[in-house]
Backbone as CSV, one residue per row, in Angstrom:
resi,resn,N_x,N_y,N_z,CA_x,CA_y,CA_z,C_x,C_y,C_z
1,MET,-9.164,13.614,-22.650,-10.689,13.474,-23.132,-10.731,12.548,-24.414
2,GLN,-11.706,11.801,-24.442,-11.983,10.847,-25.584,-13.438,10.901,-25.957
3,ASN,-13.722,11.374,-27.247,-15.131,11.440,-27.620,-15.946,12.494,-26.733
4,GLY,-15.258,13.459,-26.151,-16.022,14.393,-25.397,-16.252,14.009,-23.915
5,LYS,-15.743,12.860,-23.543,-15.890,12.284,-22.208,-14.556,12.258,-21.446
6,VAL,-14.550,12.680,-20.360,-13.443,12.641,-19.522,-13.088,11.345,-18.986
7,ILE,-12.022,10.676,-19.099,-11.656,9.419,-18.574,-10.873,9.563,-17.441
8,ILE,-11.341,9.088,-16.277,-10.589,9.216,-14.944,-10.027,7.845,-14.663
9,ARG,-8.772,7.723,-14.505,-8.237,6.461,-14.126,-7.699,6.571,-12.642
10,SER,-7.765,5.604,-12.027,-7.279,5.391,-10.689,-5.860,5.339,-10.749
11,GLN,-5.131,6.129,-9.828,-3.691,6.049,-9.634,-3.244,4.965,-8.589
12,LEU,-4.148,4.418,-7.956,-3.759,3.453,-6.902,-3.572,2.138,-7.425
13,LYS,-2.584,1.350,-7.026,-2.156,0.159,-7.226,-2.359,-0.722,-5.980
14,PRO,-2.384,-2.103,-6.106,-2.290,-2.962,-4.884,-1.143,-2.503,-4.078
15,HIS,-1.292,-2.377,-2.826,-0.232,-1.980,-1.899,-0.307,-2.465,-0.539
16,LEU,0.804,-2.262,0.210,0.773,-2.513,1.642,0.591,-1.216,2.507
17,ARG,0.066,-1.324,3.700,-0.019,-0.244,4.569,-0.095,-0.753,5.969
18,VAL,0.139,0.018,6.959,-0.022,-0.455,8.387,-1.517,-0.770,8.658
19,ALA,-1.818,-1.776,9.383,-3.183,-2.181,9.642,-3.836,-1.358,10.652
20,THR,-5.167,-1.357,10.633,-5.915,-0.597,11.638,-7.047,-1.447,12.198
21,GLU,-7.613,-0.920,13.253,-8.902,-1.699,13.756,-9.934,-1.780,12.811
22,GLU,-10.169,-0.740,11.937,-11.167,-0.823,10.936,-10.921,-1.969,9.863
23,ASP,-9.540,-2.188,9.607,-9.290,-3.236,8.703,-9.700,-4.716,9.210
24,CYS,-9.352,-4.733,10.626,-9.694,-5.936,11.300,-11.283,-6.172,11.144
25,ILE,-12.046,-5.227,11.353,-13.487,-5.367,11.233,-13.826,-5.767,9.761
26,TYR,-13.268,-5.021,8.833,-13.656,-5.302,7.443,-13.342,-6.725,7.028
27,LEU,-12.024,-7.104,7.352,-11.568,-8.424,7.008,-12.316,-9.526,7.717
28,SER,-12.588,-9.311,8.950,-13.187,-10.370,9.705,-14.431,-10.910,9.291
29,LYS,-15.146,-10.143,8.343,-16.449,-10.529,7.736,-16.212,-11.158,6.414
30,ARG,-14.981,-11.140,5.911,-14.731,-11.542,4.593,-13.667,-12.611,4.331
31,LEU,-13.235,-13.201,5.394,-12.078,-14.135,5.356,-12.460,-15.424,4.391
32,ARG,-11.399,-15.921,3.875,-11.571,-17.262,3.104,-12.088,-18.228,4.089
33,LYS,-12.796,-19.163,3.604,-13.377,-20.232,4.449,-12.216,-20.965,5.190
34,GLU,-11.038,-21.188,4.491,-9.987,-21.989,5.113,-9.334,-21.026,6.253
35,ASP,-9.244,-19.875,6.043,-8.511,-19.000,7.087,-9.452,-18.860,8.258
36,TYR,-10.738,-18.766,8.040,-11.720,-18.771,9.157,-11.626,-20.102,9.921
37,GLN,-11.595,-21.196,9.168,-11.451,-22.597,9.882,-10.254,-22.701,10.617
38,GLU,-9.123,-22.177,10.093,-7.863,-22.254,10.804,-7.865,-21.511,12.185
39,ILE,-8.403,-20.253,12.073,-8.589,-19.471,13.327,-9.432,-20.306,14.347
40,LYS,-10.550,-20.737,13.973,-11.352,-21.479,14.887,-10.675,-22.708,15.392
41,ALA,-9.963,-23.404,14.636,-9.425,-24.705,14.991,-8.193,-24.406,16.077
42,VAL,-7.475,-23.372,15.819,-6.395,-22.985,16.782,-6.926,-22.552,18.075
43,SER,-7.696,-21.482,17.921,-8.053,-20.686,19.179,-9.469,-20.703,19.650
44,GLY,-10.415,-21.035,18.608,-11.845,-20.933,18.991,-12.288,-19.488,18.993
45,LEU,-11.437,-18.569,18.807,-11.866,-17.193,18.843,-12.494,-16.764,17.486
46,SER,-13.361,-15.606,17.553,-13.929,-15.081,16.317,-12.913,-14.509,15.510
47,PRO,-13.004,-14.445,14.188,-12.014,-13.799,13.337,-11.722,-12.316,13.827
48,LEU,-12.712,-11.601,14.273,-12.563,-10.211,14.687,-11.586,-10.217,15.869
49,ILE,-11.892,-11.021,16.846,-10.996,-11.013,18.061,-9.665,-11.371,17.622
50,SER,-9.459,-12.413,16.856,-8.201,-13.070,16.493,-7.357,-11.874,15.645
51,LEU,-8.001,-11.151,14.748,-7.329,-10.049,14.047,-6.947,-8.891,14.887
52,LEU,-7.810,-8.582,15.889,-7.446,-7.528,16.773,-6.256,-7.918,17.725
53,ILE,-6.224,-9.135,18.182,-5.069,-9.572,18.888,-3.847,-9.539,17.989
54,GLY,-3.879,-9.948,16.791,-2.845,-9.990,15.791,-2.238,-8.370,15.621
55,LEU,-3.277,-7.567,15.518,-2.834,-6.170,15.381,-2.217,-5.680,16.546
56,GLU,-2.580,-6.145,17.800,-1.953,-5.586,19.007,-0.489,-6.189,19.226
57,ILE,-0.447,-7.468,18.914,0.822,-8.173,19.387,1.861,-8.260,18.242
58,SER,1.577,-7.951,17.089,2.581,-8.077,15.996,3.475,-6.935,15.947
59,ASP,4.545,-7.042,15.475,5.640,-5.937,15.340,5.061,-4.791,14.475
60,VAL,4.852,-5.132,13.150,4.194,-4.294,12.343,3.130,-4.809,11.624
61,PRO,1.886,-4.821,12.096,0.704,-5.473,11.364,0.472,-4.702,10.132
62,LEU,0.401,-5.515,8.989,0.126,-4.823,7.697,-1.121,-5.401,7.056
63,VAL,-1.657,-4.538,6.082,-2.696,-5.136,5.323,-2.236,-4.941,3.836
64,ILE,-2.676,-5.796,3.046,-2.490,-5.812,1.554,-3.907,-5.265,1.050
65,CYS,-3.784,-4.165,0.313,-4.927,-3.573,-0.240,-5.000,-3.751,-1.802
66,ASN,-6.267,-3.691,-2.264,-6.455,-3.709,-3.649,-6.285,-2.258,-4.272
67,LYS,-6.637,-2.158,-5.559,-6.535,-0.892,-6.302,-7.496,0.233,-5.712
68,LYS,-8.654,-0.251,-5.000,-9.589,0.550,-4.426,-9.246,0.826,-2.966
69,ASN,-8.060,0.436,-2.491,-7.672,0.585,-1.155,-8.423,-0.172,-0.059
70,LYS,-9.071,-1.234,-0.577,-9.833,-2.175,0.280,-8.961,-3.324,0.658
71,PRO,-8.844,-3.615,1.991,-8.068,-4.704,2.519,-8.504,-6.025,1.869
72,VAL,-7.462,-6.852,1.454,-7.696,-8.128,0.967,-7.028,-9.244,1.773
73,ALA,-6.054,-8.742,2.613,-5.273,-9.688,3.377,-4.703,-8.862,4.680
74,MET,-4.292,-9.570,5.740,-3.600,-8.993,6.988,-2.517,-9.853,7.309
75,LEU,-1.379,-9.484,7.575,-0.244,-10.201,8.028,0.464,-9.461,9.093
76,GLY,1.444,-10.271,9.714,2.322,-9.682,10.664,3.235,-10.735,11.271
77,VAL,4.043,-10.325,12.201,5.126,-11.118,12.787,5.000,-10.933,14.346
78,VAL,4.725,-11.949,15.093,4.710,-11.848,16.539,6.028,-12.145,17.086
79,PRO,6.590,-11.194,17.801,8.081,-11.522,18.290,8.017,-12.597,19.488
80,GLN,8.947,-13.461,19.289,9.156,-14.625,20.270,10.641,-14.771,20.540
81,GLY,11.194,-13.660,21.048,12.719,-13.547,21.260,13.364,-13.453,19.930
82,LEU,14.313,-14.378,19.629,15.050,-14.362,18.357,14.177,-14.873,17.263
83,PHE,13.106,-15.547,17.564,12.169,-16.028,16.489,11.070,-15.046,16.290
84,GLY,10.310,-15.236,15.180,9.213,-14.491,14.841,8.113,-15.401,14.290
85,ALA,6.945,-15.347,14.889,5.861,-16.173,14.421,4.965,-15.390,13.361
86,ILE,5.229,-15.870,12.065,4.744,-15.069,10.977,3.237,-15.593,10.713
87,TRP,2.440,-14.696,10.304,0.936,-15.143,10.099,0.331,-14.265,8.956
88,MET,-0.632,-14.814,8.363,-1.324,-14.013,7.441,-2.764,-14.771,7.106
89,VAL,-3.768,-13.895,6.981,-5.111,-14.451,6.561,-5.534,-13.499,5.397
90,GLY,-6.393,-14.005,4.628,-6.944,-13.205,3.422,-8.279,-13.566,3.079
91,THR,-8.844,-12.750,2.067,-10.069,-12.997,1.432,-9.995,-13.516,0.096
92,GLU,-11.051,-13.861,-0.490,-11.106,-14.397,-1.833,-10.617,-13.361,-2.855
93,ASP,-10.747,-12.051,-2.454,-10.345,-10.898,-3.318,-8.803,-10.880,-3.512
94,LEU,-8.011,-11.520,-2.621,-6.608,-11.593,-2.882,-6.300,-12.257,-4.152
95,LYS,-7.085,-13.082,-4.617,-6.842,-13.802,-5.890,-6.920,-12.727,-7.135
96,LYS,-7.617,-11.672,-6.886,-7.741,-10.715,-7.934,-6.467,-9.782,-8.189
97,ILE,-5.669,-9.956,-7.241,-4.287,-9.117,-7.274,-3.145,-10.089,-7.167
98,SER,-3.385,-11.400,-7.593,-2.451,-12.354,-7.333,-1.219,-12.174,-8.109
99,LEU,-1.039,-11.552,-9.141,0.214,-11.248,-9.938,1.033,-10.268,-9.091
100,SER,0.485,-9.102,-8.619,1.129,-8.190,-7.894,1.518,-8.805,-6.435
101,PHE,0.685,-9.613,-5.898,0.995,-10.187,-4.594,2.216,-11.280,-4.784
102,ILE,2.156,-12.060,-5.800,3.265,-13.022,-6.000,4.681,-12.170,-6.415
103,LYS,4.602,-11.121,-7.131,5.716,-10.457,-7.567,6.437,-9.825,-6.290
104,ASN,5.714,-9.418,-5.306,6.241,-8.754,-4.096,6.330,-9.470,-2.773
105,CYS,5.797,-10.595,-2.616,5.605,-11.236,-1.303,6.986,-11.767,-0.885
106,LYS,7.955,-12.276,-1.666,9.152,-12.687,-1.185,9.968,-11.508,-0.640
107,GLY,9.975,-10.420,-1.210,10.654,-9.066,-0.698,10.130,-8.654,0.610
108,VAL,8.703,-8.801,0.766,8.137,-8.280,1.984,8.449,-9.315,3.067
109,CYS,8.551,-10.533,2.837,8.837,-11.663,3.687,10.341,-11.332,4.229
110,ASP,11.304,-11.104,3.320,12.669,-10.854,3.674,12.698,-9.596,4.653
111,VAL,11.928,-8.553,4.465,11.946,-7.423,5.309,11.399,-7.720,6.609
112,LEU,10.293,-8.593,6.684,9.716,-9.014,8.019,10.675,-9.844,8.731
113,GLN,11.608,-10.623,8.049,12.406,-11.587,8.688,13.761,-10.759,9.212
114,LYS,13.974,-9.623,8.850,15.318,-9.097,9.146,15.735,-9.006,10.635
115,ASP,14.725,-8.915,11.550,14.985,-8.820,12.934,14.906,-10.117,13.720
116,TYR,14.780,-11.352,12.973,14.583,-12.548,13.556,15.574,-13.681,12.957
117,GLN,16.135,-14.524,13.736,16.898,-15.647,13.158,16.087,-16.457,12.354
118,LEU,14.860,-16.723,12.698,13.900,-17.619,11.810,12.444,-17.137,12.039
119,LEU,11.717,-17.404,11.008,10.285,-17.256,11.139,9.584,-18.563,11.272
120,ASN,8.700,-18.735,12.059,7.920,-20.043,12.063,6.438,-19.836,12.513
121,ASN,5.730,-20.924,12.313,4.334,-20.923,12.759,3.707,-22.295,12.344
122,PHE,2.356,-22.461,12.534,1.712,-23.618,12.162,0.668,-23.375,11.066
123,VAL,0.369,-24.316,10.260,-0.691,-24.051,9.211,-1.575,-25.381,9.350
124,ASP,-2.980,-24.999,9.234,-3.921,-26.174,9.220,-3.749,-27.001,7.966
125,ALA,-3.699,-28.224,7.996,-3.504,-29.080,7.027,-4.629,-29.009,5.944
126,ARG,-5.779,-28.427,6.249,-6.787,-28.212,5.279,-6.541,-27.062,4.361
127,ASN,-5.691,-26.212,4.724,-5.349,-24.900,4.084,-4.424,-25.168,3.037
128,THR,-4.798,-25.958,2.002,-3.848,-26.372,0.925,-3.172,-25.151,0.151
129,LEU,-3.928,-24.149,-0.079,-3.462,-23.114,-0.880,-2.221,-22.323,-0.065
130,HIS,-2.393,-22.203,1.212,-1.434,-21.594,2.112,-0.147,-22.655,2.091
131,ILE,-0.337,-23.833,2.182,0.690,-24.822,2.142,1.530,-24.704,0.954
132,GLN,0.889,-24.606,-0.232,1.630,-24.432,-1.490,2.335,-23.074,-1.529
133,TRP,1.701,-22.039,-1.058,2.255,-20.759,-1.056,3.556,-20.710,-0.069
134,LEU,3.389,-21.321,1.042,4.651,-21.453,2.022,5.785,-22.184,1.389
135,ARG,5.522,-23.206,0.762,6.581,-24.017,0.036,7.141,-23.065,-1.037
136,TRP,6.353,-22.407,-1.810,6.973,-21.517,-2.837,7.816,-20.359,-2.262
137,MET,7.443,-19.920,-1.087,8.145,-18.794,-0.427,9.384,-19.344,0.271
138,GLY,9.648,-20.647,0.243,10.933,-21.168,0.849,10.835,-21.601,2.295
139,PHE,9.607,-21.692,2.766,9.447,-22.265,4.103,9.634,-23.729,4.028
140,SER,10.184,-24.387,5.193,10.303,-25.770,5.228,9.361,-26.303,6.269
141,PHE,8.749,-27.448,6.027,7.825,-28.074,7.002,8.647,-29.081,7.883
142,ILE,8.679,-28.832,9.186,9.455,-29.601,10.019,8.785,-30.634,10.904
143,ASN,7.384,-30.354,11.171,6.836,-31.410,12.104,5.339,-31.383,11.702
144,LYS,4.815,-32.514,11.988,3.357,-32.735,11.728,2.736,-32.915,13.196
145,HIS,1.726,-32.110,13.523,1.199,-32.163,14.744,-0.307,-32.706,14.623
146,GLN,-0.539,-33.879,15.142,-1.789,-34.611,14.880,-2.869,-33.967,15.674
147,ARG,-2.735,-33.310,16.752,-3.742,-32.727,17.694,-3.301,-31.357,18.104
148,TYR,-3.419,-30.361,17.197,-3.031,-29.021,17.585,-4.223,-28.239,17.692
149,GLY,-4.023,-27.131,18.562,-5.171,-26.268,18.754,-6.327,-26.735,19.582
150,ILE,-7.396,-25.917,19.729,-8.440,-26.380,20.610,-9.331,-27.418,19.959
151,GLU,-9.298,-27.497,18.541,-10.007,-28.515,17.953,-9.282,-29.808,17.656
152,ARG,-7.957,-29.760,18.063,-7.065,-30.958,18.123,-6.975,-31.493,16.605
153,ARG,-6.715,-30.632,15.695,-6.619,-30.991,14.264,-5.213,-31.176,13.762
154,LEU,-5.125,-31.723,12.516,-3.738,-31.869,11.995,-3.236,-30.503,11.533
155,PHE,-2.065,-30.235,12.005,-1.333,-28.969,11.607,0.069,-29.248,11.214
156,TYR,0.583,-28.487,10.384,2.023,-28.587,10.028,2.792,-27.428,10.535
157,GLU,4.023,-27.699,11.167,4.897,-26.633,11.612,5.760,-26.217,10.571
158,PHE,6.006,-24.982,10.380,6.860,-24.517,9.132,7.861,-23.578,9.714
159,VAL,9.115,-23.411,9.111,10.115,-22.524,9.422,10.767,-21.924,8.203
160,LYS,11.470,-20.744,8.383,12.317,-20.193,7.312,13.451,-19.592,8.047
161,ILE,14.642,-20.085,7.833,15.753,-19.455,8.436,16.497,-18.441,7.687
């Protein structure tokens, strides 16, 4: 108590948990512009359908939640034999927990990679924030695809061994 008032502090911190359909619905309406554009350029699907597919086909689909337990990003790895196609999309609110995110993301990536010889996927060349983050995470860019996805846009292929 301070000055006769009870101070209630939240015990929650930014955290990971297994993703749900409700998370897909919530995130689909709040994705960063660049993530929305990337989904559209690759598949032409709506963000909701894309996230629901990711939820279904990923090994362990995860959401990153803020202190209020609201999803700010979703990620997963789609099994492709010995390889895994890693993916992640987020909201602008991910920036509000960027310190926690940066401190923990390499460890999470290592855990996600344990069942695969390599992780790979493609990133839209317009998604410069993700490209910087992938480089920082230790991914290598191996190919430039001039006409990738249904919109035939420039994408870069990336891998981590």
